[in-house]
Every structure is written in C-alpha cells, then in structure tokens.
C-alpha positions in Angstrom: 13.8 -34.7 -58.8 11.5 -37.8 -58.5 11.4 -37.7 -55.0 10.0 -33.3 -55.7 6.5 -33.6 -54.0 4.7 -31.3 -56.5 1.5 -29.0 -56.3 -2.3 -30.8 -57.4 -4.4 -28.6 -60.2 -5.7 -26.6 -58.0 -2.8 -24.8 -56.6 -2.6 -23.3 -60.1 -4.7 -20.2 -60.4 -5.5 -19.5 -64.8 -6.5 -16.1 -63.0 -3.1 -14.9 -63.3 -1.9 -17.6 -66.3 -2.0 -16.3 -69.6 -4.0 -19.1 -71.1 -7.0 -17.7 -69.5 -7.3 -15.9 -72.4 -8.4 -18.6 -74.0 -9.6 -21.4 -71.9 -11.5 -19.5 -69.6 -15.1 -17.8 -69.7 -18.3 -18.4 -71.6 -16.6 -16.3 -74.5 -13.5 -18.1 -74.9 -16.3 -21.4 -75.5 -15.0 -20.9 -79.2 -11.0 -21.4 -78.5 -12.1 -24.0 -76.2 -14.2 -26.1 -79.0 -10.8 -26.2 -80.8 -9.1 -28.4 -77.9 -11.9 -30.2 -77.4 -11.1 -31.2 -81.1 -8.0 -32.1 -80.9 -8.8 -34.9 -77.6 -8.3 -32.3 -74.7 -10.5 -33.2 -71.9 -12.3 -30.2 -69.5 -9.6 -30.9 -66.6 -6.4 -30.5 -68.8 -8.1 -27.5 -70.9 -8.5 -25.9 -67.4 -4.7 -27.0 -66.1 -1.5 -24.6 -67.0 -0.7 -24.3 -70.5 2.8 -26.0 -71.5 4.7 -24.9 -74.7 7.0 -27.7 -75.3 9.1 -26.0 -77.8 11.9 -28.6 -80.0 14.1 -28.2 -83.0 13.4 -30.9 -84.2 14.1 -31.5 -87.8 15.9 -33.9 -90.4 18.9 -31.5 -91.4 21.3 -33.3 -89.3 21.9 -35.7 -86.3 22.2 -32.7 -84.0 18.3 -32.2 -83.5 16.8 -35.9 -84.9 16.4 -37.1 -81.1 14.0 -34.2 -79.9 10.8 -35.4 -80.9 11.9 -38.2 -78.9 12.8 -36.6 -76.0 10.2 -34.0 -76.6 7.6 -36.8 -75.5 9.2 -37.6 -72.4 9.1 -33.7 -71.5 5.1 -34.2 -72.4 5.0 -36.5 -69.7 7.1 -35.1 -67.1 4.3 -31.8 -67.7 1.5 -34.3 -67.4 2.4 -35.9 -64.3 2.6 -32.7 -63.0 -0.9 -31.7 -63.9 -0.2 -29.6 -66.7 -1.1 -30.0 -70.2 2.0 -29.9 -73.0 1.2 -28.4 -76.0 4.5 -29.6 -78.7 5.5 -27.1 -81.1 8.5 -27.2 -83.7 10.8 -24.1 -84.5 13.8 -24.0 -87.3 17.2 -25.1 -86.7 19.9 -24.2 -89.4 22.8 -27.4 -88.9 26.0 -25.3 -89.0 28.0 -28.8 -90.1 26.1 -28.8 -93.2 25.7 -24.7 -93.6 29.6 -24.1 -93.5 32.0 -23.2 -95.9 29.2 -21.7 -98.5 26.7 -18.8 -98.4 24.5 -21.5 -96.5 26.7 -19.9 -93.6 25.0 -16.7 -93.8 21.7 -18.1 -92.5 23.2 -19.4 -89.2 23.0 -17.0 -87.0 20.4 -14.9 -88.8 18.9 -18.2 -87.8 19.3 -17.8 -84.0 17.2 -14.6 -84.1 14.4 -16.4 -85.5 14.6 -18.9 -83.2 13.7 -17.0 -81.1 11.2 -14.5 -82.8 9.1 -18.0 -83.6 8.8 -19.4 -79.8 7.8 -16.1 -78.8 5.3 -15.8 -81.5 3.6 -18.9 -81.2 3.4 -18.7 -77.2 1.8 -14.9 -77.5 -0.5 -16.6 -80.2 -2.0 -19.4 -78.0 -1.0 -17.6 -74.6 1.0 -20.7 -73.0 2.2 -20.1 -69.6 5.5 -22.2 -69.5 7.7 -23.2 -71.9 10.3 -26.4 -71.6 12.3 -25.7 -74.8 14.9 -28.4 -76.4 17.5 -27.8 -78.9 20.6 -29.6 -80.1 22.2 -27.4 -83.4 24.6 -24.2 -81.9 22.5 -21.4 -82.5 19.1 -23.8 -81.1 20.7 -23.2 -77.9 20.7 -19.4 -77.5 18.0 -19.0 -79.5 15.7 -20.6 -77.3 17.4 -19.4 -74.1 16.6 -16.0 -75.7 13.1 -16.6 -76.1 12.8 -17.9 -73.0 14.2 -15.1 -70.3 12.2 -12.6 -73.6 8.9 -14.2 -72.6 9.9 -14.2 -68.7 7.3 -17.0 -68.4 8.2 -19.9 -65.9 11.0 -22.3 -68.6 13.3 -24.7 -68.7 16.3 -25.8 -71.2 17.2 -28.7 -72.4 20.2 -30.2 -74.7 18.9 -32.5 -76.7 22.8 -34.0 -76.0 26.4 -34.7 -78.2 26.8 -37.3 -80.6 29.0 -40.5 -79.5 32.4 -40.1 -81.4 33.5 -42.2 -84.4 36.3 -44.5 -84.4 38.9 -44.3 -87.3 42.3 -46.3 -87.7 41.6 -46.7 -83.5 40.9 -43.5 -82.5 38.4 -41.3 -81.4 37.1 -39.0 -83.9 34.5 -35.6 -85.2 33.8 -33.5 -87.3 36.4 -31.3 -87.2 38.8 -34.1 -88.3 36.7 -34.6 -91.0 37.0 -30.7 -91.8 40.6 -31.1 -91.6 40.8 -33.9 -93.4 39.9 -32.1 -96.1 42.6 -29.7 -95.9 44.8 -32.9 -95.9 43.4 -33.8 -99.4 44.7 -31.1 -101.3 47.8 -30.8 -99.8 48.2 -34.7 -101.3 48.6 -36.2 -97.6 45.5 -38.3 -97.9 44.3 -40.4 -100.5 40.6 -40.3 -101.3 40.0 -43.5 -100.1 41.2 -42.1 -96.6 39.3 -39.3 -96.8 36.0 -40.9 -98.1 36.5 -43.8 -95.0 36.8 -41.1 -92.7 33.1 -39.2 -93.4 31.8 -42.5 -93.1 32.7 -43.5 -89.5 33.1 -39.9 -87.8 29.1 -39.2 -86.9 28.2 -43.3 -85.7 24.5 -41.5 -83.7 22.4 -38.9 -83.3 23.4 -35.3 -81.2 25.5 -32.7 -81.9 29.2 -32.4 -82.5 31.2 -34.2 -79.7 33.5 -31.4 -78.8 33.8 -28.4 -76.4 32.1 -26.8 -79.9 29.6 -24.0 -79.4 26.7 -27.1 -79.2 28.1 -28.4 -76.3 29.4 -24.8 -74.6 26.2 -23.4 -74.5 24.8 -26.7 -72.8 27.2 -25.6 -70.4 26.6 -22.0 -70.6 22.4 -23.3 -69.8 23.7 -25.5 -66.6 25.5 -23.2 -65.1 23.5 -20.0 -65.7 20.6 -22.1 -64.0 18.1 -22.7 -66.9 18.6 -26.5 -66.9 18.3 -29.2 -64.6 21.8 -30.5 -63.3 23.1 -33.0 -65.2 21.1 -32.4 -68.0 23.6 -31.4 -70.7 25.8 -34.6 -70.2 24.3 -37.5 -71.6 24.8 -38.4 -75.1 21.7 -38.3 -77.4 21.3 -42.1 -77.7 21.6 -42.8 -74.3 18.1 -43.2 -72.9 19.5 -41.2 -69.5 18.4 -38.6 -71.6 14.3 -39.3 -71.4 14.7 -39.3 -67.6 15.9 -35.9 -67.5 13.2 -35.1 -70.2 10.9 -36.2 -68.5 12.4 -34.4 -65.2 12.4 -31.3 -67.4 8.7 -31.1 -67.7 8.4 -32.5 -64.3 10.7 -29.1 -63.0 8.7 -26.3 -65.0 5.0 -27.2 -63.3 7.0 -26.6 -60.5 8.7 -23.1 -61.6 4.5 -22.4 -62.5 3.8 -23.3 -58.8 6.7 -21.3 -57.6 6.3 -18.4 -59.9 10.0 -18.3 -60.6 10.5 -16.9 -64.0 14.1 -16.8 -66.3 14.6 -13.4 -64.8 15.0 -14.4 -61.9 17.4 -16.8 -62.3 19.4 -14.6 -65.7 20.6 -11.8 -64.0 24.6 -10.7 -64.2 26.2 -13.2 -61.1 24.5 -15.5 -63.2 25.8 -14.7 -67.0 29.8 -14.2 -65.1 28.5 -17.7 -63.9 28.2 -18.6 -67.7 31.1 -17.2 -68.9 33.5 -19.0 -66.5 32.3 -22.3 -67.3 32.8 -21.5 -71.2 36.9 -19.9 -70.2 37.5 -23.2 -68.1 36.1 -25.8 -71.2 38.2 -24.5 -73.8 34.8 -23.7 -75.1 33.3 -21.7 -78.2 34.4 -18.3 -78.7 30.6 -18.3 -80.1 29.7 -18.2 -75.6 31.4 -14.1 -76.4 28.2 -14.0 -78.9 25.3 -15.8 -77.5 25.8 -14.0 -73.4 25.6 -10.4 -74.7 22.5 -11.2 -76.3 20.7 -13.7 -73.8 21.6 -10.6 -71.0 20.2 -8.3 -73.5 16.6 -10.4 -73.5 16.3 -9.4 -69.8 17.6 -5.7 -70.1 21.3 -6.4 -68.8 24.5 -4.8 -71.0 26.5 -7.3 -71.0 28.9 -6.9 -74.0 31.7 -8.8 -75.5 34.7 -7.5 -73.2 33.0 -7.9 -69.8 32.9 -11.3 -71.3 36.1 -11.7 -72.1 36.8 -10.1 -68.9 35.6 -13.1 -67.2 37.6 -15.6 -69.8 40.6 -13.4 -68.6 41.0 -14.7 -65.1 39.3 -17.5 -65.2 41.5 -20.8 -65.6 40.9 -23.8 -68.5 40.9 -27.4 -66.6 38.6 -28.9 -68.9 40.4 -30.9 -71.9 38.5 -31.1 -74.4 38.4 -31.0 -77.7 39.7 -28.9 -80.4 42.1 -27.8 -78.2 42.0 -30.6 -76.0 41.6 -34.7 -76.0 38.3 -35.6 -74.7 35.2 -35.7 -75.8 31.9 -34.2 -74.1 31.2 -38.2 -73.5 34.1 -38.6 -71.7 33.7 -35.9 -69.9 29.9 -37.0 -69.3 31.6 -40.2 -68.2 34.1 -38.9 -65.1 32.0 -37.4 -63.7 30.1 -33.9 -66.2 29.6 -30.3 -65.9 28.3 -30.7 -62.8 32.5 -31.4 -61.8 33.6 -28.4 -62.9 31.3 -26.4 -61.6 31.8 -27.6 -57.9 35.5 -27.0 -58.7 35.3 -23.7 -60.1 32.6 -23.0 -56.9 35.1 -24.6 -54.6 37.9 -22.6 -56.2 35.9 -18.9 -55.4 35.3 -18.4 -59.6 31.2 -18.9 -59.2 28.4 -17.2 -57.4 27.0 -20.2 -55.7 23.7 -17.7 -54.8 22.4 -17.9 -58.4 19.0 -19.7 -58.2 18.2 -22.0 -60.8 15.2 -24.4 -62.1 15.8 -27.1 -59.6 14.2 -23.9 -57.4 17.2 -24.3 -55.5 20.7 -22.6 -55.5 23.6 -23.7 -57.5 25.8 -24.2 -54.6 22.9 -26.3 -52.8 22.5 -28.1 -56.3 26.5 -28.8 -56.0 26.6 -29.8 -52.3 26.7 -33.4 -52.7 29.3 -33.3 -55.8 33.1 -34.6 -55.6 35.7 -34.5 -57.6 36.7 -37.6 -58.8 40.7 -37.7 -59.6 41.0 -41.0 -61.2 40.8 -39.4 -64.4 42.4 -37.2 -67.0 39.7 -34.8 -68.2 39.4 -32.5 -65.6 42.4 -30.6 -64.6 42.3 -29.4 -60.3 42.9 -25.9 -59.9 45.7 -26.5 -58.1 47.5 -27.6 -61.5 44.9 -25.8 -64.6 45.9 -26.6 -68.4 46.6 -23.0 -68.3 45.9 -20.2 -65.4 44.0 -18.2 -67.5 41.0 -19.1 -69.7 40.6 -21.0 -73.0 39.3 -18.1 -74.9 40.7 -14.1 -75.2 39.2 -11.0 -75.2 41.0 -8.8 -77.9 40.5 -4.8 -78.1 43.8 -2.4 -80.0 43.1 0.2 -83.2 42.4 -2.7 -85.6 39.1 -3.6 -82.9 38.2 -0.9 -80.8 34.9 -2.6 -80.3 36.9 -5.7 -79.2 37.6 -9.5 -80.8 37.5 -12.6 -79.4 40.2 -16.0 -79.9 40.4 -18.8 -78.6 43.5 -20.4 -77.0 43.1 -23.5 -75.2 45.2 -25.9 -76.5 48.0 -23.3 -77.7 51.2 -23.2 -76.7 52.5 -20.3 -74.5 54.7 -19.2 -77.0 52.6 -19.2 -79.5 49.8 -16.2 -77.8 51.7 -13.2 -79.8 52.2 -12.6 -84.0 53.3 -10.5 -85.9 53.0 -10.3 -90.1 51.7 -8.9 -92.9 48.6 -8.8 -94.1 47.0 -11.0 -96.8 43.3 -9.5 -97.7 40.6 -10.9 -98.4 36.9 -9.9 -99.0 34.5 -13.0 -98.7 35.3 -16.6 -97.3 35.1 -17.9 -100.7 38.1 -15.8 -101.6 40.7 -16.5 -98.6 39.3 -21.2 -98.6 40.7 -21.0 -102.6 43.3 -19.1 -101.9 44.2 -21.3 -98.5 43.0 -24.5 -101.1 45.5 -23.6 -104.0 48.3 -22.5 -101.3 48.2 -18.8 -102.7 49.8 -17.8 -99.2 52.5 -17.8 -97.1 53.7 -18.6 -93.7 53.9 -15.5 -91.4 50.7 -14.1 -93.1 47.8 -12.7 -91.1 44.9 -13.7 -93.3 42.1 -10.9 -93.3 38.7 -12.4 -94.1 36.0 -9.2 -94.0 32.6 -8.0 -95.1 31.5 -11.2 -93.5 30.0 -9.8 -90.3 26.7 -9.5 -89.4 25.4 -6.5 -91.5 28.1 -7.2 -94.0 28.2 -10.5 -94.8 25.2 -10.2 -93.8 24.8 -13.4 -90.9 28.1 -13.3 -89.8 29.8 -16.6 -90.9 32.1 -19.7 -89.8 35.2 -19.9 -91.1 35.7 -23.3 -90.1 36.2 -25.0 -93.4 39.3 -22.3 -93.7 40.9 -22.6 -90.9 40.1 -26.3 -90.9 42.1 -26.6 -94.2 45.2 -24.3 -92.6 45.5 -27.2 -90.3 45.2 -29.9 -92.9 48.1 -28.2 -94.8 50.1 -28.4 -91.2 50.3 -25.0 -91.1 47.6 -24.2 -88.1 50.0 -22.5 -86.1 52.1 -20.6 -88.5 49.6 -18.5 -89.8 46.8 -16.3 -88.1 43.4 -15.7 -89.2 41.7 -12.5 -89.0 37.8 -11.5 -89.2 34.8 -9.1 -88.7 32.6 -12.8 -88.7 32.9 -15.4 -86.5 34.8 -19.1 -85.6 33.1 -22.0 -85.3 33.1 -23.9 -82.0 35.3 -26.3 -83.4 38.3 -23.7 -84.4 41.2 -24.3 -82.8 44.7 -22.4 -83.6 45.3 -18.4 -84.1 42.3 -17.0 -85.1 40.8 -14.0 -84.6 36.9 -13.0 -84.6 34.2 -10.9 -83.9 36.4 -8.1 -85.2 34.5 -4.7 -84.5 33.6 -2.2 -86.3 33.4 -4.5 -88.9 33.5 -3.9 -92.4 30.8 -3.4 -93.6 30.3 0.0 -91.3 33.8 1.4 -92.2 36.0 -0.4 -89.1 40.2 0.0 -89.2 39.3 -3.5 -90.7 37.8 -2.4 -94.5 41.1 -0.3 -94.4 43.6 -2.5 -94.3 45.9 -3.3 -97.2 48.0 -6.0 -98.2 51.6 -5.9 -96.5 50.3 -4.2 -93.7 52.1 -5.0 -90.4 49.0 -6.7 -88.3 50.3 -7.8 -84.2 48.4 -9.7 -81.9 48.7 -10.4 -78.8 46.8 -12.6 -76.5 48.5 -12.2 -73.4 48.5 -8.9 -73.2 44.4 -9.0 -75.0 45.7 -6.5 -78.1 45.2 -6.4 -81.3 46.8 -3.4 -83.6 47.3 -2.5 -87.0 50.5 -0.4 -87.8 49.7 2.2 -89.8 50.0 6.1 -89.1 46.9 8.0 -88.5 47.1 9.9 -91.1 47.5 7.2 -93.6 44.3 5.7 -92.2 42.0 8.4 -92.6 43.2 9.4 -96.5 42.2 5.7 -96.4 38.6 6.4 -94.6 38.3 9.0 -96.8 38.3 6.7 -100.3 36.5 4.3 -98.7 32.3 3.3 -100.3 30.5 1.0 -98.4 29.9 -2.3 -100.5 26.4 -3.5 -101.1 26.0 -7.4 -100.6 23.8 -9.7 -103.4 21.0 -10.3 -100.8 18.7 -6.9 -101.7 15.3 -8.5 -100.7 14.4 -11.8 -98.1 15.1 -12.8 -95.0 18.8 -12.1 -95.0 18.1 -8.6 -96.3 16.0 -8.2 -93.0 18.8 -9.5 -90.8 21.3 -7.2 -92.2 18.9 -3.8 -91.6 18.1 -4.6 -88.4 21.2 -6.7 -86.6 23.5 -4.8 -84.1 27.6 -4.6 -83.9 28.7 -8.6 -82.6 30.2 -6.9 -79.3 26.5 -6.7 -77.8 25.6 -10.1 -78.9 23.7 -8.9 -83.0 21.1 -8.5 -81.3 17.9 -7.7 -84.2 15.2 -5.6 -81.6 15.9 -3.6 -78.6 15.9 -5.9 -75.8 14.3 -6.1 -71.5 15.3 -2.5 -71.9 12.9 -1.0 -74.1 10.0 -3.3 -72.7 6.9 -1.5 -71.7 5.5 -5.0 -70.8 6.1 -8.5 -70.0 4.4 -11.4 -71.7 3.8 -13.5 -68.6 1.8 -10.8 -67.0 0.0 -10.3 -69.6 
C-alpha cells in the first residue's frame, strides 16, 4: 500500500458525503465551532471525516493494544487528506465472561457494538469507517456495522497474543481451562495450576489458537474487508502499526473511488469466508456470524448454507484447538494469504471478488507462493482431512440445524450414540462434570441456553475443557442450544435449533432418551417416536428467565434464531435508505 498514489483533498466532493450535514454552509457554523474547539483547522473541517472506531478497553489483553494501533490508522488517514475522528465502543471478553452469568452478555455485545458504531457514525455524519477489534464478538460486530452503514470501510484486527511457555511447551488460555478439569480430577496439583495460569498469556492480543477472534480475522481477509496480511502479526509486533497506517490510507482510496462494503460483501465473498473457516478448522461461531454479516446486506445466507461450504472444503491448517499450532506459527510460515492462495489455486475460492485494496482477491494473491518447508499448512494433495474442520448437522433433534467442530477428531470418532443426561443450564452441567456425576457414553444435554432462552446463547468452554481435563473429552458427547467457544474441542454440538425456549425438540428430551449423531452424514436425531414427543409437547410450558428487565431482557425480545445468525433487526432487506447516501 505504501506505493499507492492517493488523491488530493480537491478530489473529494463534500456535496455527496454525509459530513456535509455538519460542515458545509452558513447554517452549520455552530457545528464547525465545535470542531474548532477541538483544534481542527478549516482545511481539516473541509476534508472527509473518517470514524476510527476501536474496541479498546482494559477488560482483557485482546483489546489493550487497540488504542496504540488506532493512532497509526489516524496517521494514515491524515497522510491521505482525511480527517480522522476516533471513538470507542464496548467489548465483552469471552475468556473472562466464561463459565458464569457474565457470558450471557457476550453475544448480545456483538449487536450493541454494531448498533453503537452505527449511532456514532449517524449522529456525527462521518463519511467512512476504519474499525479495529480484538476479542471474539467485536470482530463480527464491527463488520456488521460497516455493511449496515455501507460507507467506505476497512477492518483491522488487533492481532493475536503470543503463546505462553510451560514445561518447554507452547500453551494458550485453553490449556488453562483444561487444567481446571485436570485439577478437579485430582491429576494436577495447586502449584502446577497456578504456575500455568501465570505464564499462559504473556502479551497483549486475542487468544492465540484458531478460536473465534483469529477465525473472524481470517474471515475479514477472505471476505475482502481487511488488507491482505493485516490480521497475521501478533499484537505486540510493530508491523501491526504499519498495517494500521496502510488501513487509514486505504479507506481514503475507497472514498475516492466510491467502493463500499456491499460492493465487497457479496454471496461469493461470504462463501470465500466460509471456506477459510473450514480450511483452518475455525470456530463454530463463524456459522453464527457469517449469516449476521450477510443479513446486514440483505443477503440470506444461513447456518446450513454456511455448513454446505464447510462440508466440501478440505481442512489444511493444523491449528489449535484441534491441531498443534497457534496464529503466530501460521504468520511465521506465510500467513492467511498462503492458505487463501492454496484454496484459490485449488478452485475453492471466487477469485474475482472485490477487496478493500480496490483489486480482486486473485490480484491480491498473485505473488503469494506456498512454503513447503513448514508443518502448519498442508497442501491440498495431502489435507488433514478431505472435508472441513466444521460440520453442519440436521435431523429430528435439530430441524433448524446445528454445528460441530470436527477438526482434530479421528475419523472413527465422528459418530456417537448414547443416552441423554439433561441439564437446564450450564451451571448444572458444570457442577455435575466437576463432581464426576455422569457416565462414559452419555450425551450431556445443556438446554435453555439459546439466544432467547439464556438469554444470550452462552459458550460452554468451561464445561468442555473440564471434560477434556478429566480425560473424558472423547468419551461423551455434549449437545446444546447455546454455543461453544472457538477453543472447544471434542464431540460438542451447538446452535441446536429450534432452541428449548421456543419449544424445540431439545426441550422435550428426557434422561435416557437415545441421541444419535453422525458428523459424516451430517445428522443428529432423537430416538423417540412422534406420539411420545407430541404428548411431551402438550405438557411442555415455556420458562421464564431471571432477566425481566435491562439489556438482556431487551435482547431476548428482539433476537432471532441461531440459524439466521441470532440477529436483532430486520436487516438490509427491509431498508428504506442507506446511511451512506443520506
């Protein structure tokens, strides 16, 4: 990007930009007075206004470096004759919210992020957007706002954390969660657990494996909303600041050429995004976030359509939690661009999709070559498995679909059948697991944790990690209408729909019912006859949650099905205007 020639300020015609409403004409003298109060010059007021939105906070290492990177974005905007205006929005960091009631806030925060960025952009009439995000839900939330507003936009990931070292092995936060299970089983002394927790997270940045944050960073590049290579470097690396500056310059080029997110986010680019998730063994949360991003553009691209892409994509990146390596390792051997190039050459990607460089995906990748001297990314001729790391399921237990991450699972372990043991909250299940009150061969069912029923569709990493820590990760299955973390591994089926709160089949399961799961065939079935189910349905009554007011109550009233992305508004299909043209 450094060599790209940029337009001068005269190129930008304010008469067609939203910021004319706050900067142009005698009637806007009071508005301009506020900008003079902040030290802006007349020249700066006459330039395009670029919102630089970050999810910076002191909640977690995922977000702590975003303010630094935002300054580099602002420098890039300024160099290219724009006027940057920095603002922050919230994040809820899953690793800290995990395993308690706080997790109900996580998915809801995605939509609050999108809404708050939209409202800030609308309220101040900014012309373009560069969004920086670090932790899980902040990435799709920021991308959703870009597509919703449809102003020229560039996404920038804050970068992953460096791996920790413990007993001469790389470790991540998931190792700590699994160590809790080992500790509860009596196999890990207090001092070992404490030693691990002190070194597992040695720097700023999002969780290091191919969990949700790194998965969605890959999505941003594959979909074309982020500069090529911008997601790879760990958060502490100075190269991130160079990419941030380039992102600021790039957004000005998009304004000059009137390239908008909906020119970039199309069905074909969404299919590219699903492909990179599957090829890297990415988070099941991708199956929730891609439909939500599509929804903002008025594109119907639901969980089962995403899963169809997963089904036919080879799994080629040996990344945690199912594999052996972390994001830094992938960056060191060639990064996401190398994976994309392999997939493009193999015919798995649409190369003609437009990106924020102003060029096509294929053009961006034309000089990328495969590095054979590494063990992280496998060639297509020798994939880790011929089908993707994430699989969609459908059947009598999940008529609206479900999803499971099979990356790292052995082929012989892709089928499971066993009696149900039901829990009506994650806490109930975690307590049973912690006390070993379950049996090998069972299917643990956690229900009333869906988008409405939770509310908030919690992740179950604490429970799944504890099972693995007890050595039972491959000896039981877990089924929920909630979600799983990108760090989850094992036979864990999430997003079951319809959810229990609306009377889906998962609400009607009783202890001992046989549940059969086949990740090869893509099925999940409840072995109970229709007459028995109807009798149970007639006796079933909806449950009230403890959230009778506040943000989570509001979320429960608005949120839709997991299959459609758990969205909270009608989306692009119902629009009567696009903000960018207001």
